[in-house]
Structure formats: structure tokens, C-alpha cells
C-alpha positions as CSV (number, residue, x, y, z in Angstrom):
1,M,-25.3,-136.9,52.5
2,T,-26.6,-137.5,49.1
3,E,-24.2,-137.5,46.2
4,Q,-25.0,-134.7,43.7
5,T,-24.5,-135.4,40.1
6,T,-24.5,-132.8,37.4
7,A,-25.5,-133.6,33.9
8,S,-23.5,-132.2,31.0
9,P,-25.3,-129.7,28.9
10,A,-26.9,-131.0,25.7
11,A,-25.3,-130.0,22.5
12,P,-27.1,-127.3,20.7
13,A,-29.4,-128.4,17.9
14,S,-27.5,-126.4,15.3
15,A,-24.4,-128.3,16.1
16,T,-26.0,-131.7,15.5
17,P,-25.7,-132.8,11.9
18,T,-28.9,-133.6,10.2
19,E,-29.8,-135.5,7.1
20,D,-30.7,-132.3,5.2
21,E,-27.3,-130.8,5.8
22,P,-24.6,-133.1,4.3
23,T,-21.3,-133.1,6.2
24,G,-17.8,-133.7,5.1
25,R,-15.4,-132.0,2.7
26,L,-16.7,-133.8,-0.4
27,A,-20.3,-132.9,0.5
28,R,-19.5,-129.3,0.9
29,L,-17.5,-129.3,-2.3
30,A,-20.5,-130.8,-4.2
31,R,-22.6,-127.9,-3.2
32,L,-20.3,-125.3,-4.7
33,Q,-21.9,-123.5,-7.6
34,A,-18.6,-123.2,-9.4
35,L,-18.1,-127.0,-9.3
36,Q,-21.6,-127.5,-10.8
37,I,-20.8,-125.1,-13.6
38,I,-17.5,-126.8,-14.3
39,I,-19.4,-130.1,-14.7
40,V,-21.8,-128.6,-17.1
41,L,-19.0,-127.0,-19.0
42,A,-17.1,-130.3,-19.2
43,V,-20.3,-132.0,-20.6
44,I,-20.6,-129.3,-23.2
45,V,-17.0,-129.7,-24.2
46,V,-17.4,-133.4,-24.5
47,I,-20.5,-133.1,-26.7
48,F,-19.0,-130.6,-29.1
49,S,-15.7,-132.6,-29.2
50,I,-17.7,-135.7,-30.3
51,L,-19.7,-133.7,-32.9
52,K,-16.6,-131.9,-34.3
53,P,-13.6,-133.9,-33.1
54,S,-11.2,-132.4,-35.7
55,A,-12.3,-128.7,-35.3
56,F,-13.5,-128.0,-31.7
57,L,-10.9,-129.6,-29.4
58,T,-7.9,-128.1,-31.1
59,V,-5.2,-125.8,-29.8
60,F,-6.2,-123.1,-32.2
61,N,-9.8,-123.2,-31.2
62,I,-9.2,-123.4,-27.5
63,R,-6.8,-120.4,-27.8
64,G,-9.5,-118.5,-29.6
65,I,-12.0,-119.2,-26.8
66,V,-9.6,-118.1,-24.2
67,Q,-8.7,-114.9,-26.1
68,N,-12.3,-114.0,-26.6
69,T,-13.0,-114.4,-22.9
70,A,-9.9,-112.7,-21.5
71,I,-11.2,-109.1,-21.7
72,L,-14.6,-110.2,-20.2
73,A,-12.7,-111.9,-17.4
74,V,-11.0,-108.6,-16.5
75,L,-14.4,-106.9,-16.4
76,A,-15.8,-109.8,-14.3
77,V,-13.3,-109.2,-11.5
78,G,-14.7,-105.8,-10.8
79,M,-18.3,-106.8,-11.4
80,T,-18.0,-109.6,-8.9
81,F,-17.0,-107.1,-6.2
82,V,-19.9,-104.8,-7.1
83,I,-22.5,-107.6,-7.1
84,I,-21.3,-109.0,-3.9
85,T,-22.1,-105.7,-2.2
86,G,-25.6,-105.9,-3.6
87,G,-25.0,-103.4,-6.4
88,I,-24.8,-103.5,-10.2
89,D,-22.6,-101.7,-12.8
90,L,-24.2,-101.4,-16.2
91,S,-21.7,-98.8,-17.4
92,I,-18.6,-101.0,-17.9
93,G,-19.1,-101.5,-21.6
94,S,-19.4,-97.8,-22.3
95,V,-16.5,-97.0,-19.9
96,L,-14.4,-99.5,-21.8
97,V,-15.2,-97.7,-25.1
98,F,-14.6,-94.2,-23.7
99,S,-11.3,-95.2,-22.1
100,G,-10.2,-96.7,-25.4
101,V,-11.2,-93.6,-27.4
102,V,-9.3,-91.2,-25.1
103,A,-6.3,-93.6,-25.0
104,D,-6.3,-93.8,-28.8
105,K,-6.3,-90.1,-29.1
106,V,-3.5,-89.6,-26.7
107,M,-1.3,-92.4,-28.3
108,A,-1.8,-90.9,-31.7
109,N,-0.3,-87.6,-30.5
110,I,2.7,-89.1,-28.6
111,G,5.8,-90.4,-30.3
112,G,4.1,-90.6,-33.7
113,G,1.6,-93.2,-32.3
114,Q,4.2,-96.0,-32.2
115,G,6.4,-97.7,-29.7
116,W,6.1,-99.0,-26.1
117,G,6.3,-95.5,-24.7
118,S,3.1,-94.5,-26.5
119,A,1.4,-97.7,-25.6
120,I,2.2,-97.5,-21.8
121,I,1.0,-93.9,-21.7
122,G,-2.2,-95.0,-23.4
123,A,-2.7,-97.7,-20.8
124,L,-2.3,-95.2,-18.0
125,V,-4.7,-92.8,-19.6
126,A,-7.3,-95.6,-20.1
127,I,-6.9,-96.6,-16.5
128,G,-7.3,-93.0,-15.4
129,C,-10.5,-92.5,-17.4
130,G,-12.0,-95.7,-16.1
131,L,-11.1,-94.8,-12.5
132,A,-12.8,-91.4,-13.0
133,W,-16.0,-92.9,-14.1
134,G,-15.9,-95.4,-11.3
135,L,-15.5,-92.7,-8.7
136,I,-18.5,-90.9,-10.2
137,N,-20.5,-94.1,-9.9
138,G,-19.3,-94.7,-6.4
139,F,-20.0,-91.2,-5.2
140,L,-23.5,-91.1,-6.5
141,V,-24.3,-94.6,-5.1
142,A,-22.6,-94.2,-1.7
143,R,-23.0,-90.5,-0.9
144,A,-26.0,-89.3,-2.9
145,K,-27.8,-92.6,-2.1
146,V,-29.0,-93.1,-5.7
147,P,-29.8,-96.7,-6.6
148,P,-26.9,-98.4,-8.5
149,L,-29.1,-99.4,-11.4
150,I,-30.1,-95.8,-12.1
151,V,-26.6,-94.4,-11.6
152,T,-24.8,-96.8,-13.8
153,L,-27.5,-96.7,-16.5
154,G,-27.0,-92.9,-16.6
155,T,-23.2,-93.2,-16.8
156,L,-23.6,-95.8,-19.5
157,G,-25.3,-93.3,-21.8
158,M,-22.9,-90.5,-20.8
159,A,-19.7,-92.4,-21.4
160,L,-20.9,-93.8,-24.7
161,G,-22.3,-90.4,-25.8
162,L,-19.0,-88.6,-25.0
163,A,-17.1,-91.3,-26.9
164,E,-19.2,-90.7,-30.0
165,V,-18.9,-87.0,-29.7
166,I,-15.1,-87.2,-29.6
167,T,-14.9,-89.6,-32.5
168,G,-17.8,-88.3,-34.6
169,G,-19.2,-91.9,-34.5
170,V,-16.3,-93.3,-36.4
171,D,-14.0,-95.9,-34.9
172,L,-10.4,-94.8,-34.3
173,R,-7.5,-97.1,-35.3
174,N,-4.4,-95.3,-34.1
175,V,-3.0,-98.3,-32.2
176,P,0.8,-98.9,-31.9
177,T,1.9,-101.9,-33.9
178,V,4.0,-103.2,-31.1
179,M,1.0,-103.2,-28.8
180,V,-1.1,-105.2,-31.3
181,N,1.7,-107.7,-32.2
182,S,2.5,-108.4,-28.5
183,V,-0.5,-107.8,-26.3
184,G,-3.2,-108.4,-28.9
185,F,-1.9,-111.4,-30.8
186,G,1.5,-112.3,-29.3
187,N,2.2,-115.5,-27.4
188,I,4.3,-115.6,-24.2
189,V,5.3,-119.2,-24.9
190,G,4.0,-121.7,-27.4
191,E,0.3,-121.0,-28.1
192,I,-0.3,-119.2,-24.8
193,P,-1.4,-115.7,-25.7
194,W,-0.2,-112.6,-23.8
195,L,-3.8,-111.4,-23.5
196,A,-4.8,-114.5,-21.5
197,V,-1.8,-114.2,-19.2
198,I,-2.5,-110.6,-18.4
199,A,-6.2,-111.5,-17.7
200,A,-5.0,-114.4,-15.5
201,V,-2.8,-112.1,-13.5
202,I,-5.7,-109.7,-12.9
203,V,-8.0,-112.6,-11.9
204,L,-5.4,-113.9,-9.4
205,L,-4.9,-110.5,-7.9
206,G,-8.7,-110.1,-7.6
207,I,-9.0,-113.5,-5.9
208,V,-6.3,-112.6,-3.3
209,L,-8.0,-109.2,-2.7
210,L,-11.4,-110.7,-2.2
211,H,-10.6,-113.8,-0.2
212,R,-7.4,-113.0,1.7
213,T,-7.6,-109.3,2.7
214,R,-9.7,-107.2,5.0
215,F,-11.0,-105.3,1.9
216,G,-12.6,-108.5,0.7
217,L,-14.0,-109.3,4.1
218,H,-15.6,-105.9,4.4
219,T,-17.0,-106.4,0.9
220,Y,-18.8,-109.6,2.0
221,A,-20.0,-107.9,5.2
222,I,-21.6,-105.0,3.3
223,G,-23.3,-107.3,0.9
224,S,-24.7,-109.4,3.7
225,N,-25.9,-106.6,5.9
226,P,-24.7,-103.0,5.4
227,E,-26.1,-101.8,8.8
228,A,-24.3,-104.6,10.6
229,G,-21.1,-103.8,8.8
230,R,-21.5,-100.1,9.8
231,R,-22.0,-101.0,13.5
232,A,-18.9,-103.3,13.3
233,G,-16.8,-100.3,12.3
234,V,-16.8,-100.5,8.5
235,N,-17.0,-97.2,6.6
236,V,-19.7,-98.4,4.2
237,P,-19.8,-95.3,2.0
238,R,-16.1,-95.1,1.5
239,H,-15.9,-98.8,0.8
240,L,-18.6,-98.6,-1.8
241,V,-16.8,-95.7,-3.5
242,M,-13.7,-97.9,-3.6
243,I,-15.6,-100.9,-5.0
244,Y,-17.1,-98.9,-7.9
245,A,-13.7,-97.2,-8.5
246,L,-12.1,-100.6,-8.8
247,S,-14.8,-101.7,-11.3
248,G,-14.2,-98.5,-13.4
249,L,-10.4,-98.9,-13.2
250,L,-10.6,-102.5,-14.6
251,A,-13.1,-101.3,-17.3
252,G,-10.5,-98.7,-18.3
253,F,-7.7,-101.2,-18.5
254,A,-10.0,-103.6,-20.5
255,G,-10.5,-100.7,-22.9
256,W,-6.7,-100.7,-23.5
257,L,-6.7,-104.4,-24.0
258,N,-9.6,-104.1,-26.4
259,L,-7.6,-101.7,-28.5
260,A,-4.7,-104.1,-28.7
261,F,-7.0,-107.1,-29.6
262,F,-9.4,-105.4,-32.1
263,Q,-7.0,-102.6,-33.3
264,S,-10.1,-100.3,-33.0
265,T,-12.2,-98.6,-30.5
266,T,-15.2,-100.8,-31.4
267,I,-17.8,-98.1,-30.4
268,G,-20.7,-100.1,-31.6
269,G,-19.5,-103.5,-30.5
270,Q,-19.8,-103.2,-26.8
271,T,-23.6,-102.8,-26.3
272,A,-24.1,-106.2,-24.7
273,T,-20.7,-106.4,-22.9
274,N,-22.2,-105.4,-19.6
275,L,-25.0,-108.0,-19.8
276,S,-22.5,-110.8,-20.8
277,V,-20.3,-110.0,-17.8
278,I,-23.3,-109.9,-15.4
279,A,-24.7,-113.2,-16.8
280,G,-21.3,-114.9,-16.4
281,T,-20.9,-113.6,-12.9
282,V,-24.3,-114.8,-11.8
283,I,-24.0,-118.1,-13.6
284,G,-20.7,-118.6,-11.6
285,G,-22.6,-118.4,-8.3
286,T,-22.4,-114.7,-7.3
287,S,-25.8,-113.8,-5.7
288,L,-27.6,-110.8,-7.2
289,F,-28.8,-110.2,-3.6
290,G,-25.3,-109.6,-2.3
291,G,-23.1,-111.3,0.3
292,Y,-22.1,-114.3,-1.7
293,G,-19.8,-115.0,-4.7
294,S,-16.4,-115.8,-5.9
295,I,-14.2,-114.5,-8.8
296,F,-13.2,-118.1,-9.8
297,G,-16.9,-118.9,-10.2
298,S,-17.4,-115.8,-12.3
299,I,-14.6,-116.8,-14.7
300,V,-16.0,-120.3,-15.0
301,G,-19.4,-118.8,-15.7
302,L,-18.0,-116.7,-18.5
303,F,-16.6,-119.7,-20.3
304,L,-20.0,-121.5,-20.4
305,P,-21.7,-119.2,-23.0
306,A,-18.4,-118.6,-24.8
307,T,-18.0,-122.3,-25.3
308,L,-21.6,-122.7,-26.4
309,Q,-21.3,-120.0,-28.9
310,D,-18.1,-121.3,-30.3
311,G,-19.5,-124.8,-30.6
312,F,-22.7,-123.6,-32.4
313,N,-20.5,-121.5,-34.7
314,F,-18.9,-124.7,-36.1
315,S,-22.3,-126.3,-36.6
316,I,-23.8,-123.3,-38.4
317,T,-20.7,-122.6,-40.5
318,S,-20.8,-126.2,-41.9
319,K,-24.4,-125.8,-42.8
320,I,-23.8,-122.4,-44.5
321,I,-21.0,-123.9,-46.5
322,G,-23.1,-126.8,-47.6
323,L,-26.1,-124.6,-48.5
324,N,-23.9,-122.2,-50.3
325,M,-22.7,-125.0,-52.6
326,Y,-26.2,-126.4,-52.9
327,M,-28.2,-123.3,-53.8
328,P,-26.6,-122.5,-57.2
329,V,-27.3,-126.1,-58.3
330,K,-30.9,-125.8,-57.1
331,A,-31.2,-122.5,-58.9
332,K,-30.0,-124.1,-62.1
333,L,-32.5,-126.9,-61.9
334,L,-35.4,-124.6,-61.2
335,G,-34.3,-122.2,-63.9
336,G,-34.4,-125.0,-66.4
337,F,-37.8,-126.1,-65.2
338,F,-39.4,-122.6,-65.2
339,G,-37.6,-121.4,-68.3
340,F,-35.5,-118.5,-66.9
341,S,-31.7,-118.1,-66.7
342,T,-30.0,-118.3,-63.4
343,S,-26.4,-117.9,-62.2
344,P,-24.7,-118.0,-58.8
345,T,-24.5,-114.2,-58.8
346,N,-28.3,-114.0,-58.7
347,F,-28.4,-115.8,-55.4
348,P,-26.0,-114.0,-53.1
349,F,-25.7,-115.6,-49.6
350,P,-27.2,-115.1,-47.1
351,S,-29.0,-111.8,-47.4
352,K,-31.0,-112.6,-50.6
353,L,-31.0,-116.3,-50.6
354,A,-34.5,-116.5,-52.1
355,T,-36.6,-114.4,-54.5
356,P,-40.4,-114.2,-54.7
357,N,-40.3,-115.6,-58.2
358,L,-39.1,-119.0,-57.2
359,D,-40.9,-121.8,-55.4
360,G,-41.3,-122.0,-51.7
361,S,-38.3,-124.2,-51.1
362,F,-35.9,-121.2,-51.1
363,T,-38.0,-119.4,-48.6
364,F,-38.1,-122.5,-46.5
365,V,-34.3,-122.9,-46.5
366,R,-33.9,-119.2,-45.7
367,R,-36.1,-119.6,-42.7
368,I,-34.0,-122.6,-41.6
369,I,-30.9,-120.5,-41.7
370,A,-32.5,-117.6,-39.9
371,S,-33.6,-119.9,-37.2
372,E,-30.1,-121.3,-36.9
373,F,-28.7,-117.7,-36.4
374,D,-31.4,-117.1,-33.8
375,L,-30.3,-120.2,-32.0
376,L,-26.7,-119.0,-32.1
377,N,-27.6,-115.6,-30.7
378,S,-29.6,-117.3,-27.9
379,S,-27.6,-120.4,-27.4
380,A,-26.9,-119.7,-23.8
381,Y,-30.4,-119.0,-22.8
382,W,-31.5,-122.7,-22.5
383,V,-28.7,-123.2,-20.0
384,I,-28.5,-119.9,-18.1
385,P,-32.0,-119.9,-16.4
386,P,-31.6,-123.2,-14.6
387,L,-28.1,-122.2,-13.5
388,I,-29.3,-118.8,-12.2
389,R,-32.0,-120.6,-10.2
390,L,-29.2,-122.5,-8.5
391,S,-27.6,-119.3,-7.4
392,P,-27.8,-118.8,-3.6
393,R,-30.1,-116.1,-2.3
């Protein structure tokens, strides 16, 4: 008899590591979008710290950056869920305003508009308003099968329009003092603001919900392949309604936080809030095509443009102060040369820095300042496109 030998089956090709696919924990960590953004953010912080060592890297300035980003972080939690499903929510800024307007009206008519009782009722009202708008978005997207871009663009206009009708286009300021002093500007310990702590709690709850629950697993499944999720037993329409309801709920709560921080409904100040949140979410690694993303990455992505804007603010402010001191002297010299009287009041800064009767140097300086403000307004755009291209598809 001949001895029969059996050869062991070859390992599948997909299981064999290749040079194109780095292995190991460090290699996988290096490919994380959030880590790449953290490195870029650290470089930006180092640069501005070198340029303005006595102003940028201070407790007061860092506290300001964190406070300015806290409300956007609350909105980014809901936006991350929405974008992971392959959707979009353009209405969060308007829902924030509408919720704040209704909450302000309610608080003004309860308990004289003061006290924690009035503030808590206002928070519940704001959350309820945001939840209602979220349910409308979810129903139209999941049940009526209207594209999310169209639905949320429509509710953006509806919510903002209703807010302006209620207020007559005038900002309301009936905010309880205790709410402003504690939530808006109070510190829980040292220089750690309450606003940042509340936002951090929301972010942590969102991380747990997305990465440690079945709800988060179904969210990724729908974003990757809705039909496969349906065949696996996921109720896709109901889950989408819940996702948009969550986004609206957080927008309503952000409206209450916005009241505490700004002491006003800021009707005209939220036009770019939705785009800022979407940009931060995408910069942080959440794919616009769905199925991939993290809340931690979204929060890191929000800090990048916020830090850039804060750093450029210091640079431009110093130039404005220097020019404001220089222009009256320049005017005096030119006045003596051309034979007309000048005074600092003739050269208000910056709206009328130059007049046609003077030489071209004033116009030149004015153009420099205008270009600096344009740079401030678009400071993030030279960083955002390369980072968006890194986002997985």
C-alpha cells in the first residue's frame, strides 16, 4: 500500500499581509484620520505659540477656544450620526435659533423669567422643539423618501422663518441671570467652564451610543449598505427617524446653551453654523458617503478651524492697533504737506480709513486690512481641502 499524504490548505490571499497593507497596532493607529488631525492641530498650536507666546498659549485664551467650540461640539454629535448614515442635516442652525426663541418666550412668562425653575423649563421646551423638527426631518427622509439635502434645506428656511415671525426679527434677551452666570460663564472648578463640561458629557454619551450599543452598530450598517441592513433585520426607516430626531434634539439643547452663553437668541448669527459643524465632522474623518466616522474625530475636526481663527485674530488685532496709532500721524503729515487740516476724528477706523482726497497710500493700507480680514474669514480653507481628501470613501 502506498502512503497517502494530504497537504494543508493554503492560506487565503486576503489573510496574507502585504507591503501595501501595514500591520501592527502602531501602523493601524497611524492611519486614523483623527490622529492625523491631532498632529496638524498640534503643529498649528506650536506655530501660534511661537508667534504670540504671551497671548495665545494662556489659560484665558484656551478657555475661550473651548467655550466657543462647546456648542458646536453638541451639534457635531448629532451630525456625526446623520452623516454616517449617508445623510445630511442643514437645518441645525435654524432649529437652534427656533428652539432658543420659543424657550426664551416660555421662560419670560414663568416665574418672572428668573430662577432655576424657569431655566429648566426653558431647557425642556428647547429640547422638545428640536425633537419635533428632527422628527419632521426623519419622517420626510425615511418615510416620504425625500433626499435629506432637500428636506433639511426646507426645514432650515421654515424654522428660521417661524423664529423671525415670532420675534418680529428682533433678538430676545429674557434669559434668567442664574442661567447666564452658571451655565454661560460659570466655572465648575478653577478655569474649567460649565459649558465645556456639559458639552463633554454629551460627547461622551454620544461616543458610548455610537461605539458600544446596538443602535450605533445599526447606524454604521445603514451607512454602509441600507439594503444589507434591511435584510439583516434592521428597521431602516425607523432607525433613520430616530437618527434625525437625535440630531434635532441636540440642536434644541444647543439652542438653550446658546441662550446661556450669548444672553440672546442670535437670530442672525447662526447662518453658517450648519456648515461649520459639517466641515468639522468631515475634517475629523467622517465620510460624506456614509458608513465610516467617529465622534471623537468630529470634535478634533471642530478645534482645527477654531484654533486657526483664534490665532489669526491675534495677528490681525495687533496690526489693527498699530495702524490705528499710525494713521493719525500719517494724516497730520499729509495735511501739513497738502495744506488742509486733519484730526483723528476725520479718519475713523476701519470703515473710512482713507478718503479720495488723500494720496494712494491710505487706499493701499485699507486694501491690506481688507485682505487680512478676508484671510481671517477663510483661514481654514487652505487646510480643509487636503484634509477632506484624506477622508475615507
